[in-house]
BADREN-200498 format. One record per residue: residue number from 1; residue in one letter; x, y, z of N, C-alpha, C, O, CB in turn. Coordinates in steps of 0.02 Angstrom, whole numbers, plus 50000, padded with zeros to 5 digits. Glycine has a CB too. Example, Ala and Ser with C-alpha at 12.3 -4.5 7.8 and 13.67 -1.06 7.14 Angstrom:
2
{node 1,"A",{50660,49716,50390},{50615,49775,50390},{50660,49835,50390},{50712,49834,50423},{50565,49776,50452}};
{node 2,"S",{50642,49888,50354},{50684,49947,50357},{50645,50002,50394},{50670,50057,50402},{50704,49970,50286}};
This chain:
46
{node 1,"M",{49357,51534,50457},{49346,51474,50413},{49418,51446,50391},{49436,51387,50399},{49301,51496,50347}};
{node 2,"A",{49463,51505,50356},{49536,51478,50312},{49556,51448,50346},{49567,51389,50332},{49594,51519,50289}};
{node 3,"V",{49574,51480,50429},{49625,51426,50453},{49605,51372,50487},{49648,51341,50518},{49672,51450,50493}};
{node 4,"K",{49534,51349,50488},{49530,51278,50504},{49518,51248,50436},{49503,51190,50447},{49472,51258,50557}};
{node 5,"E",{49518,51255,50392},{49518,51212,50338},{49613,51191,50340},{49636,51134,50330},{49482,51258,50259}};
{node 6,"K",{49643,51239,50350},{49724,51227,50347},{49745,51180,50385},{49786,51135,50376},{49767,51282,50366}};
{node 7,"I",{49700,51202,50447},{49732,51152,50492},{49683,51081,50494},{49694,51034,50533},{49741,51189,50572}};
{node 8,"R",{49628,51083,50445},{49595,50985,50441},{49639,50956,50380},{49637,50895,50367},{49484,50971,50411}};
{node 9,"E",{49695,51021,50328},{49717,50992,50285},{49790,50965,50301},{49826,50928,50268},{49708,51032,50233}};
{node 10,"L",{49801,51000,50372},{49887,50991,50404},{49870,50926,50434},{49912,50881,50426},{49923,51058,50473}};
{node 11,"E",{49817,50911,50469},{49815,50862,50507},{49779,50793,50438},{49800,50735,50443},{49763,50890,50584}};
{node 12,"T",{49751,50802,50406},{49752,50759,50359},{49808,50708,50326},{49813,50647,50318},{49735,50793,50323}};
{node 13,"Q",{49851,50773,50309},{49931,50747,50271},{49972,50717,50342},{50013,50671,50341},{49989,50832,50228}};
{node 14,"E",{49954,50747,50390},{49989,50690,50453},{49980,50618,50446},{50022,50574,50453},{49958,50701,50528}};
{node 15,"N",{49914,50613,50430},{49885,50558,50464},{49887,50509,50404},{49882,50448,50409},{49810,50574,50498}};
{node 16,"M",{49895,50549,50338},{49931,50505,50290},{50007,50486,50288},{50033,50436,50262},{49920,50532,50232}};
{node 17,"E",{50029,50528,50315},{50092,50517,50313},{50141,50448,50385},{50196,50421,50387},{50111,50602,50317}};
{node 18,"R",{50077,50449,50431},{50093,50385,50469},{50063,50329,50442},{50094,50275,50447},{50073,50388,50537}};
{node 19,"V",{50015,50330,50417},{49987,50273,50389},{50026,50233,50317},{50019,50174,50300},{49913,50299,50373}};
{node 20,"I",{50067,50287,50282},{50123,50265,50238},{50171,50234,50272},{50187,50175,50266},{50154,50316,50204}};
{node 21,"K",{50210,50303,50332},{50250,50241,50356},{50254,50159,50396},{50298,50117,50403},{50278,50267,50384}};
{node 22,"E",{50169,50167,50421},{50159,50078,50451},{50144,50050,50389},{50143,49989,50391},{50088,50056,50513}};
{node 23,"L",{50128,50081,50323},{50103,50013,50270},{50185,50002,50240},{50205,49946,50223},{50027,50040,50188}};
{node 24,"E",{50221,50054,50237},{50299,50038,50235},{50338,49980,50283},{50384,49944,50262},{50331,50103,50254}};
{node 25,"A",{50314,49979,50339},{50320,49940,50396},{50326,49861,50387},{50370,49823,50407},{50263,49957,50435}};
{node 26,"L",{50261,49846,50345},{50214,49786,50347},{50278,49743,50292},{50310,49765,50245},{50113,49805,50310}};
{node 27,"P",{50276,49676,50322},{50312,49634,50269},{50269,49625,50189},{50215,49596,50193},{50321,49555,50305}};
{node 28,"M",{50283,49640,50144},{50244,49620,50077},{50292,49599,50043},{50352,49614,50045},{50204,49674,50038}};
{node 29,"G",{50256,49556,50002},{50274,49506,49970},{50250,49441,49950},{50240,49405,49999},{50310,49499,49991}};
{node 30,"A",{50240,49418,49907},{50212,49337,49883},{50260,49291,49886},{50314,49304,49859},{50185,49329,49809}};
{node 31,"P",{50251,49236,49913},{50289,49168,49937},{50355,49165,49878},{50352,49198,49826},{50228,49086,49933}};
{node 32,"R",{50385,49141,49887},{50449,49124,49853},{50409,49069,49806},{50373,49022,49824},{50519,49094,49908}};
{node 33,"G",{50434,49098,49719},{50413,49050,49691},{50336,49059,49667},{50314,49017,49627},{50426,48998,49734}};
{node 34,"F",{50294,49111,49689},{50232,49106,49688},{50217,49134,49619},{50166,49114,49591},{50201,49138,49745}};
{node 35,"A",{50265,49189,49581},{50266,49216,49495},{50258,49162,49465},{50207,49152,49431},{50334,49251,49460}};
{node 36,"S",{50311,49112,49471},{50324,49048,49424},{50274,49023,49423},{50238,49028,49373},{50371,48998,49439}};
{node 37,"A",{50258,48990,49474},{50206,48946,49492},{50115,48990,49450},{50067,48957,49428},{50214,48942,49599}};
{node 38,"S",{50117,49031,49451},{50042,49080,49442},{50061,49067,49372},{50021,49028,49346},{50030,49179,49475}};
{node 39,"V",{50135,49095,49310},{50098,49086,49250},{50109,49017,49231},{50093,49006,49173},{50117,49135,49194}};
{node 40,"R",{50137,48958,49269},{50157,48898,49237},{50073,48886,49242},{50042,48876,49190},{50222,48842,49278}};
{node 41,"E",{50046,48888,49293},{49976,48874,49301},{49919,48913,49240},{49868,48885,49217},{49962,48901,49381}};
{node 42,"D",{49936,48964,49226},{49905,49020,49172},{49931,49000,49123},{49893,49015,49077},{49919,49097,49178}};
{node 43,"R",{49973,48975,49104},{50003,48950,49017},{49984,48876,49025},{49995,48843,48975},{50107,48960,48993}};
{node 44,"D",{49957,48840,49081},{49954,48778,49038},{49858,48766,49061},{49819,48722,49043},{50028,48700,49070}};
{node 45,"S",{49847,48824,49107},{49751,48808,49071},{49721,48826,49006},{49667,48803,48988},{49694,48849,49111}};
{node 46,"G",{49767,48881,48961},{49738,48876,48895},{49732,48837,48849},{49701,48853,48798},{49751,48907,48870}};
């Protein structure tokens, strides 16, 4: 039973590593000027 659990752990770890690599490859980020516009909008609404 311990062997099956260890295999499951290793498979889970490999899957997580693959998912993390895929996520890191995605282009992330907000459009240019987004933060400034958000701050300005928040400041002016109050």
